[in-house]
C-alpha positions in Angstrom: -35.4 -40.7 44.0 -34.0 -38.4 46.7 -32.6 -35.1 45.3 -28.8 -34.8 45.6 -27.4 -31.4 46.5 -25.3 -29.9 43.8 -23.9 -26.6 42.4 -24.2 -25.0 39.0 -21.5 -23.1 37.2 -22.4 -21.1 34.1 -20.3 -20.4 31.0 -20.0 -17.5 28.6 -19.8 -17.8 24.8 -18.2 -14.9 23.0 -17.9 -14.1 19.3 -15.3 -11.6 18.5 -15.5 -9.5 15.3 -12.8 -9.9 12.8 -10.6 -6.9 12.2 -11.4 -5.1 8.9 -8.4 -5.4 6.5 -6.9 -2.1 5.5 -4.8 -1.0 2.5 -2.3 1.7 3.4 0.6 3.7 1.9 4.0 4.0 3.5 5.2 6.6 4.0 1.8 8.3 4.4 3.4 11.6 3.5 6.5 12.0 1.4 8.4 15.4 1.2 10.8 15.7 -1.7 13.5 18.5 -1.7 15.1 18.0 -5.1 14.0 17.9 -8.7 14.8 14.4 -10.1 14.7 12.8 -6.6 13.5 9.2 -6.6 11.7 7.5 -3.8 9.8 4.3 -3.0 6.2 4.1 -1.9 4.9 0.8 -0.5 1.3 -0.4 -0.6 0.6 -2.5 2.5 -2.2 -4.8 3.6 -2.8 -4.5 7.4 -5.1 -6.5 9.8 -5.4 -9.5 7.5 -7.2 -12.3 9.3 -7.0 -15.9 8.0 -10.8 -16.2 8.5 -11.3 -13.7 5.7 -9.7 -16.2 3.3 -8.0 -13.6 1.2 -6.7 -14.9 -2.1 -6.6 -11.9 -4.3 -5.9 -8.1 -4.2 -6.4 -5.3 -6.7 -5.8 -1.6 -6.5 -5.0 1.5 -8.5 -2.8 4.2 -7.1 -3.6 7.6 -8.6 -1.1 10.5 -8.6 -0.5 13.8 -10.4 1.7 13.0 -13.4 2.6 16.7 -13.8 4.6 16.4 -10.5 5.5 12.7 -10.4 6.7 10.0 -12.8 6.1 6.4 -11.9 9.2 4.4 -12.9 8.8 0.9 -11.6 6.5 -1.5 -9.8 7.6 -4.6 -8.0 5.8 -7.2 -5.9 6.1 -7.1 -2.1 6.8 -10.3 -0.1 3.6 -10.5 1.9 1.2 -12.6 -0.1 3.9 -15.0 -1.4 4.7 -16.3 2.1 1.3 -17.9 2.3 2.0 -20.4 -0.4 -0.5 -23.1 -1.4 1.8 -24.7 -4.0 4.9 -26.7 -3.2 7.2 -24.8 -5.5 7.3 -21.1 -6.7 5.8 -19.1 -8.1 3.4 -18.8 -5.2 1.5 -15.8 -6.6 0.5 -14.3 -10.0 1.5 -10.6 -10.1 0.6 -8.1 -12.7 1.2 -4.3 -12.8 0.8 -1.5 -15.3 1.6 2.2 -15.3 -1.1 3.8 -17.3 -3.1 6.9 -18.1 -6.7 5.6 -17.9 -9.6 7.7 -19.4 -11.6 7.1 -16.2 -9.0 7.0 -13.4 -6.3 9.2 -15.0 -2.6 8.5 -14.4 -2.4 5.5 -12.1 -0.4 2.4 -11.2 -2.6 -0.7 -11.5 -1.7 -3.8 -9.5 -3.3 -7.2 -9.2 -2.0 -10.1 -7.1 -3.5 -13.6 -6.9 -2.3 -16.3 -4.6 -2.1 -19.4 -6.7 -4.2 -22.4 -5.5 -2.8 -25.9 -4.9 -2.9 -28.7 -7.4 -6.6 -29.4 -6.6 -7.6 -25.8 -7.4 -8.2 -25.0 -3.7 -6.6 -22.8 -1.1 -5.7 -23.9 2.4 -3.2 -21.3 3.6 -4.6 -17.8 3.9 -2.8 -14.5 4.8 -2.8 -13.0 8.2 -1.0 -10.1 9.8 0.4 -7.2 7.8 3.0 -6.7 5.1 3.9 -5.1 1.8 1.9 -5.9 -1.4 3.9 -3.8 -3.8 6.6 -1.2 -4.0 6.3 1.7 -6.5 9.3 3.9 -7.5 8.5 7.5 -8.3 10.6 10.4 -9.5 10.0 14.1 -8.8 9.7 15.9 -12.2 8.6 19.4 -11.2 9.7 21.7 -8.4 8.4 25.3 -7.6 10.8 28.2 -7.8 12.1 29.9 -4.6 9.5 32.1 -3.0 6.6 29.9 -4.2 4.6 27.6 -2.0 5.2 23.8 -2.0 3.2 21.8 -4.5 1.4 18.6 -3.6 -0.1 15.5 -5.2 -2.7 13.4 -3.5 -1.8 9.7 -3.6 -5.2 8.0 -3.9 -6.0 4.3 -3.6 -8.9 3.6 -5.9 -10.7 0.7 -7.7 -9.6 -1.5 -4.8 -10.8 -5.1 -4.2 -10.0 -7.9 -1.9 -11.5 -11.3 -2.8 -11.8 -14.6 -1.0 -11.6 -18.2 -2.3 -15.3 -18.1 -3.2 -14.5 -15.0 -5.3 -16.6 -12.8 -2.9 -15.5 -9.3 -2.2 -14.1 -8.6 1.3 -14.9 -5.3 3.1 -11.8 -3.2 3.7 -10.6 0.2 4.6 -8.2 2.6 2.8 -5.6 5.1 4.0 -4.5 7.5 1.2 -1.2 9.5 1.1 0.2 12.8 0.1 3.3 13.9 -1.8 4.9 17.4 -1.3 7.9 19.0 -2.9 9.5 22.1 -1.4 10.5 25.2 -3.4 14.1 25.3 -4.7 16.3 27.3 -2.3 19.8 28.5 -2.3 22.2 29.4 0.6 25.7 30.8 0.6 28.4 31.7 3.1 29.4 34.3 4.2 26.0 35.9 4.2 27.5 39.5 3.8 30.8 39.2 1.9 33.0 42.3 1.6 34.7 43.6 -1.5 37.7 41.5 -2.6 36.8 38.5 -0.3 36.9 35.0 -1.8 33.5 33.4 -1.3 
């Protein structure tokens, strides 16, 4: 029962917090220059961690319909790459362009990752990618000499849910749309009488 000399080495246990998922718009700010101009705006999910077990996303994108017309909505590739079924479709995607009495003019999008044959999910999103692409058209432009006009692009009525149908905390990054006044230029700036310009 003699004591044996020995050394002790401690250990550290760490718990890292999961990053908070974030819905963002790309580009964050779009500047149009021409009436009738069309452009694409993507809604992205960033900082998705598989430990959140995200299976569904919903959002509304609000905009000023006096300045912009929403033309089309298409699903982005991000969620469908985390398939839980052996064959497509891997997600259920719905979208609607509407003028809601509460939210006003908006684009409504819902995406659900379809579960496997047993009704469960085993493959969850991680990383970042595009959820949806929305095509807009500029339908109003100020006259020369006026200030640019703007529309806030606001993400609202957003929801991320997990496989237990619980809401997941998340952050939002809104956007802005600008259109510059109509301008003209000509050469030469000071033409003389009889000169072809």
